[in-house]
C-alpha positions in Angstrom: 116.0 138.8 120.0 116.2 135.0 120.0 119.0 133.1 118.2 118.9 129.7 116.8 121.0 127.0 118.5 123.9 125.7 116.3 123.3 122.6 114.2 125.7 119.8 113.4 126.1 119.0 109.7 123.3 117.1 108.0 124.7 114.3 106.0 123.2 112.9 102.8 123.7 109.3 101.7 122.9 109.3 98.0 124.0 110.8 94.7 124.7 114.5 94.0 123.0 113.9 90.6 119.7 113.0 92.3 117.6 116.2 92.3 115.8 115.1 95.5 119.3 115.0 97.2 120.7 118.2 95.7 117.5 120.3 96.2 117.1 119.0 99.8 120.9 119.8 100.6 120.4 123.3 99.2 117.3 123.9 101.4 119.1 122.5 104.5 121.8 125.0 104.0 119.3 127.8 103.6 117.9 126.6 107.0 121.4 127.1 108.5 123.0 123.7 108.6 126.0 122.5 106.7 125.1 119.8 104.1 127.7 117.0 103.7 127.5 114.2 101.1 128.5 110.5 100.8 128.0 110.1 97.1 127.0 106.4 96.9 126.8 106.6 93.0 130.5 107.5 92.6 131.7 105.2 95.5 134.0 103.3 95.2 135.3 104.5 91.8 135.7 108.1 92.9 134.5 108.8 96.4 137.1 107.7 99.0 135.9 106.2 102.3 137.7 104.5 105.1 136.4 102.9 108.4 138.7 101.9 111.2 137.9 100.4 114.6 135.7 102.4 116.9 132.3 103.7 115.9 133.7 107.2 115.1 136.7 105.9 113.0 135.4 107.3 109.7 137.3 109.2 107.1 135.7 110.7 103.9 137.9 112.1 101.2 140.8 112.2 103.7 138.9 114.1 106.3 137.9 112.7 109.6 134.1 112.8 109.6 132.6 114.0 112.9 129.3 112.8 114.1 126.6 114.3 111.9 123.5 115.8 113.4 121.1 113.9 111.2 121.2 111.7 108.1 119.0 111.6 105.1 119.3 108.1 103.4 118.3 108.3 99.8 120.0 105.3 98.2 123.1 103.0 98.4 123.0 102.4 94.7 123.4 98.9 95.7 122.7 96.9 92.5 123.3 97.2 88.8 119.6 97.6 88.3 119.4 100.7 90.6 118.2 103.8 88.8 121.2 105.9 87.7 123.7 103.1 87.8 125.5 102.4 84.6 127.1 98.9 85.0 126.2 97.3 81.7 129.8 97.2 80.3 131.1 95.7 83.6 128.2 93.1 83.7 128.8 92.1 80.2 132.6 91.8 80.8 132.3 89.8 84.2 128.9 89.7 85.8 130.0 87.6 88.7 132.8 89.9 89.8 130.6 92.9 89.3 127.9 91.6 91.5 130.5 90.8 94.2 131.8 94.4 94.0 128.3 95.7 94.4 127.8 93.4 97.4 131.1 94.7 99.0 130.2 98.3 98.3 126.8 97.9 100.0 128.1 96.1 103.0 130.6 98.9 103.7 128.0 101.6 103.2 125.5 99.9 105.5 128.2 99.5 108.1 129.0 103.2 107.8 125.3 104.2 108.4 124.9 101.5 111.0 127.7 103.1 113.0 125.9 106.4 113.0 122.6 104.7 114.1 124.5 103.0 116.9 125.7 106.5 118.0 122.1 107.7 118.2 122.2 109.9 115.1 118.6 110.5 113.8 118.3 108.7 110.5 115.6 109.3 107.8 115.1 106.3 107.8 116.8 104.0 110.3 118.4 100.7 109.3 116.5 99.0 112.0 113.4 99.4 109.9 114.9 97.7 106.9 113.5 94.3 107.6 110.0 95.7 107.8 110.1 97.5 104.4 109.8 94.6 101.9 106.1 94.6 100.9 105.4 90.9 101.9 106.6 91.9 105.4 104.9 95.4 105.4 101.5 94.2 104.5 101.6 91.3 107.0 102.6 93.6 109.8 99.9 96.1 108.9 97.2 93.4 108.6 98.3 91.9 112.0 97.9 95.5 113.5 94.3 95.6 112.3 95.0 98.1 109.4 93.2 97.6 106.0 95.3 96.0 103.3 94.2 94.3 100.1 94.1 90.6 99.9 97.5 89.6 98.4 99.4 86.6 97.3 103.1 86.4 96.6 104.0 83.2 94.9 105.6 81.2 92.2 103.0 78.4 92.4 100.7 78.4 89.3 97.9 76.5 91.1 98.0 79.0 94.0 97.5 81.8 91.4 94.5 80.0 89.8 92.9 79.5 93.2 93.4 83.1 94.2 92.0 84.5 90.9 88.9 82.3 90.8 85.8 84.5 90.4 87.3 87.9 90.8 89.4 90.6 89.3 93.1 90.5 90.2 96.1 92.8 89.5 99.6 91.6 89.3 103.0 93.4 89.6 106.6 92.6 90.6 107.4 91.8 94.2 110.0 94.5 94.5 108.6 97.0 91.9 109.9 98.5 88.8 107.1 97.6 86.4 103.5 98.8 86.0 100.6 97.1 87.7 98.4 95.1 85.2 95.1 93.3 85.3 95.3 89.5 85.2 93.4 88.2 82.2 92.4 84.6 81.1 95.5 84.5 78.9 97.7 84.9 82.0 96.2 81.8 83.6 97.4 79.3 80.8 100.1 76.8 81.6 102.5 78.5 79.2 102.0 81.9 80.7 102.3 80.7 84.3 105.5 78.9 83.5 107.1 82.3 83.8 106.8 82.0 87.6 109.6 79.5 87.5 111.9 82.4 86.8 110.6 84.7 89.6 107.7 85.1 92.0 105.0 87.7 91.4 102.6 89.7 93.5 98.9 89.0 92.9 96.4 91.3 94.6 92.6 91.9 94.6 92.0 94.6 92.0 90.9 97.8 93.6 89.0 100.1 91.2 88.9 103.3 93.4 90.9 106.5 93.7 94.6 106.6 94.6 95.8 108.5 97.7 99.4 109.5 98.6 100.0 110.4 102.3 103.3 111.8 103.7 104.2 111.4 107.3 107.2 113.0 108.9 108.2 112.6 112.5 104.8 111.4 113.5 102.9 114.2 111.7 100.8 114.0 108.5 102.3 116.8 106.3 100.4 116.2 103.1 97.5 114.1 101.9 96.9 114.0 98.2 94.3 112.6 95.8 95.7 111.4 92.5 93.2 111.6 89.7 93.9 109.0 87.0 91.9 106.6 84.9 94.7 104.1 84.6 95.1 101.1 87.0 98.6 102.2 87.7 98.6 106.0 88.2 102.4 106.4 87.7 103.0 108.6 84.6 99.3 108.6 84.1 98.3 111.4 86.5 95.6 113.7 85.2 95.8 116.0 88.3 97.0 115.9 91.9 95.0 117.7 94.6 95.3 118.1 98.4 92.4 117.0 100.5 91.7 116.3 104.2 91.9 112.7 105.3 89.0 111.4 107.4 90.1 111.3 111.0 90.0 107.5 111.1 92.1 107.2 108.0 94.6 109.8 109.4 94.9 107.7 112.6 95.5 104.6 110.5 98.3 106.4 108.5 100.1 107.4 111.7 99.7 103.9 113.1 101.0 102.3 109.9 104.1 104.5 110.1 104.8 103.3 113.6 104.3 99.7 112.7 106.8 99.9 109.8 109.2 101.9 112.0 109.7 104.9 109.7 110.4 108.6 110.5 109.6 109.7 107.0 107.4 108.0 104.4 105.2 108.5 101.5 102.5 105.9 101.6 100.2 104.8 98.8 96.5 103.8 99.5 93.8 102.9 97.1 90.0 102.5 97.5 88.5 99.1 97.0 85.2 98.4 95.4 83.4 99.1 98.8 85.1 102.5 99.2 87.6 101.5 101.9 91.1 102.9 101.6 93.7 100.2 101.9 97.4 100.4 102.3 99.5 99.3 99.3 103.0 100.4 100.4 104.9 102.6 102.8 108.0 103.9 100.9 111.1 104.5 102.9 112.6 107.0 100.4 109.7 108.5 98.6 109.8 111.0 95.7 108.4 114.3 96.6 109.5 117.1 94.2 106.9 116.1 91.6 104.1 116.2 94.1 105.3 119.7 95.3 105.2 120.9 91.7 101.8 119.3 90.8 99.9 119.9 94.1 101.5 123.0 95.5 102.8 121.3 98.6 106.0 122.1 100.4 107.3 118.6 101.2 110.9 119.8 100.5 110.6 122.5 103.1 109.1 120.3 105.7 111.8 117.7 105.3 114.6 120.2 105.3 113.4 121.8 108.5 113.0 118.5 110.1 116.6 117.5 109.3 118.0 120.7 110.6 115.8 120.6 113.7 117.0 117.1 114.4 120.7 118.3 113.8 120.2 121.0 116.4 118.6 118.9 119.1 121.2 116.2 118.7 124.1 118.4 119.9 125.0 117.1 123.4 
């Protein structure tokens, strides 16, 4: 009879209230590894964390924290606008001090995770990929690697928008995200409307009318490819159905290459077909949702990810 090698604990950086975290932690324990938590939603109000000199000088809730076997990084809850954060009262009372407090919190948490990365702990996903994940960097890197991306403009210059939109259909959306994608209309090209760019830049992108595709890659392997059926320009909350399908070999190779270019161990990437039928990369998400896709499409992304974390935690034992 074969026995499984022991595993170091798998550590979760996120919120216990996040079902993606709690369900994944539960599955990790079913797979035979201890699940530990740095609850970033309750830090620093409730969670107690101390760092001292030396990479391993880490104390959580009064307990010296040994080197974990693997880390799942979900969210630092680094900003008042982060989903799940309730900072309205603090912002109303003193927005400047509140923003400083969020900055200090995030710096310490990033320092904590950075120590583990320096120790060689497998991170899903590593801090060293952070600079590649903003979409203006991502799409530039993918394009330079010869991968198909939509023609895109990020700008606060009204004249640049008018030149980009001339003679074609264009979609627009926030640079960071958090709002639905819309189609640019004539009313959006007026002086009054474009004055809004003085407040914040916007993403403008060639409008692609074809189907939406979500692909999950984990440790260099495609574990799910899904077709999202929707008549809306932005499929989010407008899905009619989600179904598994097999990617063409060339697209599968492109997805694996894109994951390497952005430097991710784990990603859910969004692609969309242009008017000519080419699938183009919109985004590689470093902390993708997956439970909803499991429920709608019958996939087992939760199980794949749990097993990968435990496998990493076993192989990381010296």
